[in-house]
Biopython code that builds the backbone (N, CA, C, O; Angstrom):
import numpy as np
from Bio.PDB.StructureBuilder import StructureBuilder

atoms = [
    (1, "MET", "N", (6.955, 23.586, 53.556)),
    (1, "MET", "CA", (5.802, 24.186, 54.194)),
    (1, "MET", "C", (5.590, 25.584, 53.614)),
    (1, "MET", "O", (6.508, 26.404, 53.609)),
    (2, "ALA", "N", (4.400, 25.847, 53.134)),
    (2, "ALA", "CA", (4.092, 27.141, 52.541)),
    (2, "ALA", "C", (3.775, 28.154, 53.633)),
    (2, "ALA", "O", (3.174, 27.834, 54.658)),
    (3, "ILE", "N", (4.199, 29.378, 53.378)),
    (3, "ILE", "CA", (3.910, 30.451, 54.313)),
    (3, "ILE", "C", (2.641, 31.149, 53.837)),
    (3, "ILE", "O", (2.559, 31.583, 52.688)),
    (4, "THR", "N", (1.666, 31.255, 54.711)),
    (4, "THR", "CA", (0.427, 31.952, 54.361)),
    (4, "THR", "C", (0.346, 33.246, 55.148)),
    (4, "THR", "O", (0.984, 33.400, 56.190)),
    (5, "THR", "N", (-0.438, 34.165, 54.638)),
    (5, "THR", "CA", (-0.570, 35.450, 55.302)),
    (5, "THR", "C", (-2.004, 35.651, 55.768)),
    (5, "THR", "O", (-2.946, 35.130, 55.170)),
    (6, "ARG", "N", (-2.151, 36.394, 56.816)),
    (6, "ARG", "CA", (-3.482, 36.727, 57.319)),
    (6, "ARG", "C", (-3.859, 38.153, 56.933)),
    (6, "ARG", "O", (-4.967, 38.603, 57.222)),
    (7, "ASN", "N", (-2.953, 38.856, 56.290)),
    (7, "ASN", "CA", (-3.222, 40.227, 55.880)),
    (7, "ASN", "C", (-4.281, 40.228, 54.781)),
    (7, "ASN", "O", (-4.048, 39.671, 53.708)),
    (8, "PRO", "N", (-5.451, 40.846, 55.026)),
    (8, "PRO", "CA", (-6.529, 40.820, 54.030)),
    (8, "PRO", "C", (-6.135, 41.456, 52.694)),
    (8, "PRO", "O", (-6.536, 40.960, 51.641)),
    (9, "LEU", "N", (-5.363, 42.539, 52.718)),
    (9, "LEU", "CA", (-4.962, 43.194, 51.476)),
    (9, "LEU", "C", (-4.057, 42.279, 50.655)),
    (9, "LEU", "O", (-4.223, 42.189, 49.439)),
    (10, "SER", "N", (-3.126, 41.614, 51.278)),
    (10, "SER", "CA", (-2.245, 40.685, 50.564)),
    (10, "SER", "C", (-3.037, 39.522, 49.983)),
    (10, "SER", "O", (-2.761, 39.077, 48.869)),
    (11, "ARG", "N", (-4.004, 39.036, 50.717)),
    (11, "ARG", "CA", (-4.840, 37.940, 50.221)),
    (11, "ARG", "C", (-5.664, 38.396, 49.021)),
    (11, "ARG", "O", (-5.815, 37.651, 48.053)),
    (12, "PHE", "N", (-6.201, 39.622, 49.079)),
    (12, "PHE", "CA", (-6.979, 40.148, 47.966)),
    (12, "PHE", "C", (-6.109, 40.314, 46.727)),
    (12, "PHE", "O", (-6.527, 39.941, 45.630)),
    (13, "ARG", "N", (-4.921, 40.861, 46.878)),
    (13, "ARG", "CA", (-4.018, 41.057, 45.741)),
    (13, "ARG", "C", (-3.659, 39.736, 45.066)),
    (13, "ARG", "O", (-3.433, 39.698, 43.857)),
    (14, "SER", "N", (-3.606, 38.674, 45.827)),
    (14, "SER", "CA", (-3.270, 37.378, 45.236)),
    (14, "SER", "C", (-4.402, 36.862, 44.345)),
    (14, "SER", "O", (-4.172, 35.982, 43.516)),
    (15, "LEU", "N", (-5.611, 37.388, 44.497)),
    (15, "LEU", "CA", (-6.740, 36.965, 43.684)),
    (15, "LEU", "C", (-6.809, 37.683, 42.342)),
    (15, "LEU", "O", (-7.407, 37.173, 41.394)),
    (16, "THR", "N", (-6.206, 38.853, 42.259)),
    (16, "THR", "CA", (-6.280, 39.645, 41.031)),
    (16, "THR", "C", (-5.028, 39.417, 40.183)),
    (16, "THR", "O", (-3.950, 39.171, 40.723)),
    (17, "PRO", "N", (-5.170, 39.497, 38.852)),
    (17, "PRO", "CA", (-4.001, 39.298, 37.996)),
    (17, "PRO", "C", (-2.996, 40.435, 38.150)),
    (17, "PRO", "O", (-3.369, 41.583, 38.389)),
    (18, "ALA", "N", (-1.745, 40.103, 38.011)),
    (18, "ALA", "CA", (-0.693, 41.120, 38.104)),
    (18, "ALA", "C", (-0.728, 41.987, 36.854)),
    (18, "ALA", "O", (-1.050, 41.506, 35.768)),
    (19, "GLY", "N", (-0.406, 43.234, 37.004)),
    (19, "GLY", "CA", (-0.371, 44.135, 35.858)),
    (19, "GLY", "C", (-1.682, 44.869, 35.667)),
    (19, "GLY", "O", (-2.711, 44.522, 36.246)),
    (20, "ARG", "N", (-1.611, 45.870, 34.857)),
    (20, "ARG", "CA", (-2.750, 46.740, 34.602)),
    (20, "ARG", "C", (-3.506, 46.276, 33.365)),
    (20, "ARG", "O", (-2.892, 45.895, 32.368)),
    (21, "GLN", "N", (-4.814, 46.305, 33.422)),
    (21, "GLN", "CA", (-5.641, 45.984, 32.268)),
    (21, "GLN", "C", (-6.464, 47.214, 31.918)),
    (21, "GLN", "O", (-6.860, 47.978, 32.799)),
    (22, "TYR", "N", (-6.718, 47.402, 30.635)),
    (22, "TYR", "CA", (-7.559, 48.513, 30.221)),
    (22, "TYR", "C", (-8.319, 48.138, 28.957)),
    (22, "TYR", "O", (-7.977, 47.169, 28.278)),
    (23, "LEU", "N", (-9.345, 48.909, 28.651)),
    (23, "LEU", "CA", (-10.160, 48.690, 27.464)),
    (23, "LEU", "C", (-9.700, 49.614, 26.353)),
    (23, "LEU", "O", (-9.308, 50.754, 26.602)),
    (24, "ALA", "N", (-9.751, 49.116, 25.126)),
    (24, "ALA", "CA", (-9.370, 49.921, 23.970)),
    (24, "ALA", "C", (-10.136, 49.441, 22.747)),
    (24, "ALA", "O", (-10.468, 48.262, 22.632)),
    (25, "GLU", "N", (-10.412, 50.368, 21.835)),
    (25, "GLU", "CA", (-11.074, 50.025, 20.581)),
    (25, "GLU", "C", (-10.024, 49.601, 19.569)),
    (25, "GLU", "O", (-8.994, 50.258, 19.425)),
    (26, "VAL", "N", (-10.283, 48.501, 18.867)),
    (26, "VAL", "CA", (-9.357, 48.032, 17.840)),
    (26, "VAL", "C", (-9.583, 48.883, 16.589)),
    (26, "VAL", "O", (-10.676, 48.890, 16.024)),
    (27, "ILE", "N", (-8.539, 49.598, 16.164)),
    (27, "ILE", "CA", (-8.622, 50.466, 14.993)),
    (27, "ILE", "C", (-8.356, 49.660, 13.721)),
    (27, "ILE", "O", (-9.131, 49.720, 12.766)),
    (28, "GLU", "N", (-7.259, 48.909, 13.718)),
    (28, "GLU", "CA", (-6.926, 48.095, 12.547)),
    (28, "GLU", "C", (-5.949, 47.002, 12.923)),
    (28, "GLU", "O", (-5.253, 47.087, 13.935)),
    (29, "HIS", "N", (-5.908, 45.972, 12.091)),
    (29, "HIS", "CA", (-4.944, 44.889, 12.255)),
    (29, "HIS", "C", (-3.746, 45.184, 11.369)),
    (29, "HIS", "O", (-3.886, 45.710, 10.265)),
    (30, "ARG", "N", (-2.570, 44.841, 11.867)),
    (30, "ARG", "CA", (-1.328, 45.046, 11.132)),
    (30, "ARG", "C", (-0.699, 43.694, 10.817)),
    (30, "ARG", "O", (-1.018, 42.695, 11.462)),
    (31, "PRO", "N", (0.192, 43.657, 9.827)),
    (31, "PRO", "CA", (0.894, 42.398, 9.535)),
    (31, "PRO", "C", (1.718, 41.932, 10.746)),
    (31, "PRO", "O", (2.156, 42.745, 11.560)),
    (32, "GLY", "N", (1.911, 40.659, 10.847)),
    (32, "GLY", "CA", (2.730, 40.113, 11.933)),
    (32, "GLY", "C", (1.956, 39.863, 13.215)),
    (32, "GLY", "O", (2.562, 39.634, 14.262)),
    (33, "GLY", "N", (0.618, 39.901, 13.156)),
    (33, "GLY", "CA", (-0.168, 39.582, 14.344)),
    (33, "GLY", "C", (-0.364, 40.725, 15.311)),
    (33, "GLY", "O", (-0.716, 40.485, 16.466)),
    (34, "GLN", "N", (-0.150, 41.969, 14.886)),
    (34, "GLN", "CA", (-0.323, 43.113, 15.765)),
    (34, "GLN", "C", (-1.593, 43.879, 15.409)),
    (34, "GLN", "O", (-2.112, 43.771, 14.298)),
    (35, "SER", "N", (-2.080, 44.655, 16.373)),
    (35, "SER", "CA", (-3.260, 45.487, 16.162)),
    (35, "SER", "C", (-2.993, 46.883, 16.711)),
    (35, "SER", "O", (-2.299, 47.053, 17.714)),
    (36, "LEU", "N", (-3.561, 47.876, 16.032)),
    (36, "LEU", "CA", (-3.516, 49.255, 16.510)),
    (36, "LEU", "C", (-4.798, 49.482, 17.289)),
    (36, "LEU", "O", (-5.893, 49.277, 16.765)),
    (37, "VAL", "N", (-4.664, 49.909, 18.553)),
    (37, "VAL", "CA", (-5.826, 50.134, 19.408)),
    (37, "VAL", "C", (-5.816, 51.567, 19.924)),
    (37, "VAL", "O", (-4.766, 52.206, 20.005)),
    (38, "GLU", "N", (-7.003, 52.060, 20.274)),
    (38, "GLU", "CA", (-7.139, 53.402, 20.838)),
    (38, "GLU", "C", (-7.847, 53.299, 22.178)),
    (38, "GLU", "O", (-8.966, 52.793, 22.263)),
    (39, "SER", "N", (-7.183, 53.788, 23.234)),
    (39, "SER", "CA", (-7.772, 53.729, 24.569)),
    (39, "SER", "C", (-8.793, 54.849, 24.751)),
    (39, "SER", "O", (-8.946, 55.705, 23.880)),
    (40, "LEU", "N", (-9.481, 54.839, 25.871)),
    (40, "LEU", "CA", (-10.546, 55.802, 26.119)),
    (40, "LEU", "C", (-10.040, 57.242, 26.157)),
    (40, "LEU", "O", (-10.799, 58.166, 25.866)),
    (41, "ASP", "N", (-8.771, 57.446, 26.511)),
    (41, "ASP", "CA", (-8.235, 58.810, 26.544)),
    (41, "ASP", "C", (-7.676, 59.260, 25.192)),
    (41, "ASP", "O", (-7.118, 60.352, 25.089)),
    (42, "GLY", "N", (-7.820, 58.425, 24.154)),
    (42, "GLY", "CA", (-7.385, 58.786, 22.811)),
    (42, "GLY", "C", (-5.981, 58.348, 22.446)),
    (42, "GLY", "O", (-5.534, 58.595, 21.326)),
    (43, "THR", "N", (-5.274, 57.702, 23.367)),
    (43, "THR", "CA", (-3.919, 57.228, 23.105)),
    (43, "THR", "C", (-3.960, 56.006, 22.199)),
    (43, "THR", "O", (-4.700, 55.058, 22.463)),
    (44, "ARG", "N", (-3.172, 56.026, 21.138)),
    (44, "ARG", "CA", (-3.100, 54.871, 20.233)),
    (44, "ARG", "C", (-1.833, 54.075, 20.532)),
    (44, "ARG", "O", (-0.760, 54.641, 20.740)),
    (45, "THR", "N", (-1.981, 52.751, 20.547)),
    (45, "THR", "CA", (-0.887, 51.856, 20.900)),
    (45, "THR", "C", (-0.916, 50.642, 19.981)),
    (45, "THR", "O", (-1.984, 50.176, 19.585)),
    (46, "LEU", "N", (0.253, 50.141, 19.650)),
    (46, "LEU", "CA", (0.384, 48.911, 18.873)),
    (46, "LEU", "C", (0.542, 47.758, 19.862)),
    (46, "LEU", "O", (1.468, 47.760, 20.673)),
    (47, "VAL", "N", (-0.359, 46.771, 19.800)),
    (47, "VAL", "CA", (-0.335, 45.648, 20.740)),
    (47, "VAL", "C", (-0.289, 44.330, 19.973)),
    (47, "VAL", "O", (-0.564, 44.292, 18.774)),
    (48, "GLU", "N", (0.057, 43.255, 20.670)),
    (48, "GLU", "CA", (0.095, 41.914, 20.080)),
    (48, "GLU", "C", (-1.299, 41.302, 20.106)),
    (48, "GLU", "O", (-2.037, 41.465, 21.078)),
    (49, "GLY", "N", (-1.657, 40.599, 19.038)),
    (49, "GLY", "CA", (-2.919, 39.875, 18.994)),
    (49, "GLY", "C", (-3.902, 40.466, 18.008)),
    (49, "GLY", "O", (-3.902, 41.667, 17.738)),
    (50, "GLN", "N", (-4.751, 39.580, 17.469)),
    (50, "GLN", "CA", (-5.769, 39.992, 16.513)),
    (50, "GLN", "C", (-7.087, 39.255, 16.752)),
    (50, "GLN", "O", (-7.864, 39.048, 15.820)),
    (51, "SER", "N", (-7.335, 38.864, 17.986)),
    (51, "SER", "CA", (-8.520, 38.059, 18.278)),
    (51, "SER", "C", (-9.814, 38.866, 18.342)),
    (51, "SER", "O", (-10.896, 38.281, 18.406)),
    (52, "VAL", "N", (-9.728, 40.201, 18.325)),
    (52, "VAL", "CA", (-10.916, 41.051, 18.348)),
    (52, "VAL", "C", (-10.998, 41.779, 17.014)),
    (52, "VAL", "O", (-10.010, 42.349, 16.551)),
    (53, "ALA", "N", (-12.168, 41.762, 16.399)),
    (53, "ALA", "CA", (-12.356, 42.387, 15.090)),
    (53, "ALA", "C", (-12.203, 43.902, 15.170)),
    (53, "ALA", "O", (-12.401, 44.505, 16.224)),
    (54, "GLY", "N", (-11.847, 44.500, 14.043)),
    (54, "GLY", "CA", (-11.731, 45.948, 13.959)),
    (54, "GLY", "C", (-13.043, 46.607, 14.352)),
    (54, "GLY", "O", (-14.112, 46.155, 13.944)),
    (55, "GLY", "N", (-12.969, 47.665, 15.138)),
    (55, "GLY", "CA", (-14.159, 48.347, 15.627)),
    (55, "GLY", "C", (-14.664, 47.788, 16.945)),
    (55, "GLY", "O", (-15.504, 48.403, 17.601)),
    (56, "GLY", "N", (-14.157, 46.621, 17.338)),
    (56, "GLY", "CA", (-14.566, 46.005, 18.596)),
    (56, "GLY", "C", (-13.757, 46.542, 19.764)),
    (56, "GLY", "O", (-12.738, 47.206, 19.577)),
    (57, "THR", "N", (-14.217, 46.250, 20.958)),
    (57, "THR", "CA", (-13.519, 46.674, 22.173)),
    (57, "THR", "C", (-12.761, 45.482, 22.748)),
    (57, "THR", "O", (-13.315, 44.398, 22.931)),
    (58, "ALA", "N", (-11.480, 45.714, 23.029)),
    (58, "ALA", "CA", (-10.609, 44.642, 23.530)),
    (58, "ALA", "C", (-10.116, 44.951, 24.933)),
    (58, "ALA", "O", (-10.007, 46.113, 25.326)),
    (59, "ILE", "N", (-9.821, 43.900, 25.679)),
    (59, "ILE", "CA", (-9.168, 44.021, 26.978)),
    (59, "ILE", "C", (-7.673, 43.857, 26.725)),
    (59, "ILE", "O", (-7.244, 42.851, 26.160)),
    (60, "ILE", "N", (-6.875, 44.850, 27.145)),
    (60, "ILE", "CA", (-5.437, 44.863, 26.914)),
    (60, "ILE", "C", (-4.708, 44.672, 28.238)),
    (60, "ILE", "O", (-5.032, 45.328, 29.228)),
    (61, "SER", "N", (-3.728, 43.779, 28.257)),
    (61, "SER", "CA", (-2.896, 43.562, 29.435)),
    (61, "SER", "C", (-1.480, 43.247, 28.981)),
    (61, "SER", "O", (-1.272, 42.359, 28.155)),
    (62, "ALA", "N", (-0.523, 43.960, 29.509)),
    (62, "ALA", "CA", (0.899, 43.740, 29.214)),
    (62, "ALA", "C", (1.179, 43.782, 27.711)),
    (62, "ALA", "O", (1.970, 42.987, 27.202)),
    (63, "GLY", "N", (0.531, 44.712, 27.002)),
    (63, "GLY", "CA", (0.804, 44.877, 25.586)),
    (63, "GLY", "C", (0.198, 43.817, 24.679)),
    (63, "GLY", "O", (0.610, 43.675, 23.528)),
    (64, "ARG", "N", (-0.783, 43.067, 25.192)),
    (64, "ARG", "CA", (-1.424, 42.004, 24.412)),
    (64, "ARG", "C", (-2.936, 42.106, 24.549)),
    (64, "ARG", "O", (-3.453, 42.532, 25.582)),
    (65, "ILE", "N", (-3.637, 41.709, 23.490)),
    (65, "ILE", "CA", (-5.083, 41.578, 23.574)),
    (65, "ILE", "C", (-5.358, 40.255, 24.280)),
    (65, "ILE", "O", (-4.933, 39.196, 23.818)),
    (66, "VAL", "N", (-6.077, 40.324, 25.413)),
    (66, "VAL", "CA", (-6.355, 39.109, 26.173)),
    (66, "VAL", "C", (-7.799, 38.649, 26.003)),
    (66, "VAL", "O", (-8.156, 37.560, 26.452)),
    (67, "GLY", "N", (-8.633, 39.467, 25.361)),
    (67, "GLY", "CA", (-10.008, 39.057, 25.133)),
    (67, "GLY", "C", (-10.863, 40.209, 24.653)),
    (67, "GLY", "O", (-10.425, 41.359, 24.604)),
    (68, "ALA", "N", (-12.078, 39.879, 24.303)),
    (68, "ALA", "CA", (-13.035, 40.886, 23.849)),
    (68, "ALA", "C", (-13.855, 41.366, 25.036)),
    (68, "ALA", "O", (-14.171, 40.597, 25.944)),
    (69, "ALA", "N", (-14.191, 42.646, 25.012)),
    (69, "ALA", "CA", (-15.067, 43.214, 26.040)),
    (69, "ALA", "C", (-16.452, 43.389, 25.437)),
    (69, "ALA", "O", (-16.583, 43.701, 24.253)),
    (70, "GLY", "N", (-17.456, 43.193, 26.225)),
    (70, "GLY", "CA", (-18.822, 43.385, 25.747)),
    (70, "GLY", "C", (-19.072, 44.832, 25.385)),
    (70, "GLY", "O", (-18.456, 45.733, 25.954)),
    (71, "SER", "N", (-19.961, 45.060, 24.453)),
    (71, "SER", "CA", (-20.255, 46.437, 24.083)),
    (71, "SER", "C", (-21.413, 46.927, 24.946)),
    (71, "SER", "O", (-22.529, 46.416, 24.865)),
    (72, "LEU", "N", (-21.128, 47.905, 25.754)),
    (72, "LEU", "CA", (-22.118, 48.468, 26.660)),
    (72, "LEU", "C", (-22.430, 49.902, 26.250)),
    (72, "LEU", "O", (-21.558, 50.593, 25.724)),
    (73, "PRO", "N", (-23.645, 50.355, 26.478)),
    (73, "PRO", "CA", (-23.973, 51.738, 26.122)),
    (73, "PRO", "C", (-23.282, 52.720, 27.065)),
    (73, "PRO", "O", (-23.003, 52.409, 28.223)),
    (74, "VAL", "N", (-23.015, 53.910, 26.539)),
    (74, "VAL", "CA", (-22.415, 54.964, 27.356)),
    (74, "VAL", "C", (-23.541, 55.824, 27.883)),
    (74, "VAL", "O", (-24.419, 56.240, 27.127)),
    (75, "VAL", "N", (-23.521, 56.092, 29.183)),
    (75, "VAL", "CA", (-24.563, 56.891, 29.828)),
    (75, "VAL", "C", (-23.892, 58.061, 30.534)),
    (75, "VAL", "O", (-22.973, 57.870, 31.330)),
    (76, "ASN", "N", (-24.354, 59.267, 30.241)),
    (76, "ASN", "CA", (-23.864, 60.464, 30.918)),
    (76, "ASN", "C", (-24.881, 60.873, 31.971)),
    (76, "ASN", "O", (-26.074, 60.967, 31.682)),
    (77, "VAL", "N", (-24.420, 61.115, 33.178)),
    (77, "VAL", "CA", (-25.299, 61.496, 34.284)),
    (77, "VAL", "C", (-24.797, 62.809, 34.859)),
    (77, "VAL", "O", (-23.613, 62.937, 35.171)),
    (78, "GLU", "N", (-25.686, 63.787, 35.003)),
    (78, "GLU", "CA", (-25.323, 65.050, 35.626)),
    (78, "GLU", "C", (-25.736, 65.029, 37.080)),
    (78, "GLU", "O", (-26.881, 64.710, 37.400)),
    (79, "LEU", "N", (-24.807, 65.369, 37.966)),
    (79, "LEU", "CA", (-25.097, 65.424, 39.386)),
    (79, "LEU", "C", (-25.107, 66.886, 39.816)),
    (79, "LEU", "O", (-24.215, 67.658, 39.464)),
    (80, "PHE", "N", (-26.112, 67.245, 40.568)),
    (80, "PHE", "CA", (-26.217, 68.643, 41.037)),
    (80, "PHE", "C", (-25.925, 68.727, 42.498)),
    (80, "PHE", "O", (-25.963, 69.815, 43.074)),
]
sb = StructureBuilder()
sb.init_structure("model")
sb.init_model(0)
sb.init_chain("A")
sb.init_seg("    ")
for serial, (resi, resn, name, xyz) in enumerate(atoms, 1):
    if name == "N":
        sb.init_residue(resn, " ", resi, " ")
    sb.init_atom(name, np.array(xyz, "f"), 0.0, 1.0, " ", f" {name:<3s}", serial, name[0])
structure = sb.get_structure()
């Protein structure tokens, strides 16, 4: 018999994937199936996978490229 929870936060967490995901630009592909990526804060990291072309934006999770992210325009808004 499975134990279920009524806690809304626990139920919500079960719907989302474990681990942190972030967007990064693919700088270059390296031998052995790795890619050098640069996150939005400028940090460069070597990750597994080459499914996104150089210059493209990738979704990174647990040190791996898990897919391509759509290219969206950047909009700056000033609030007074």
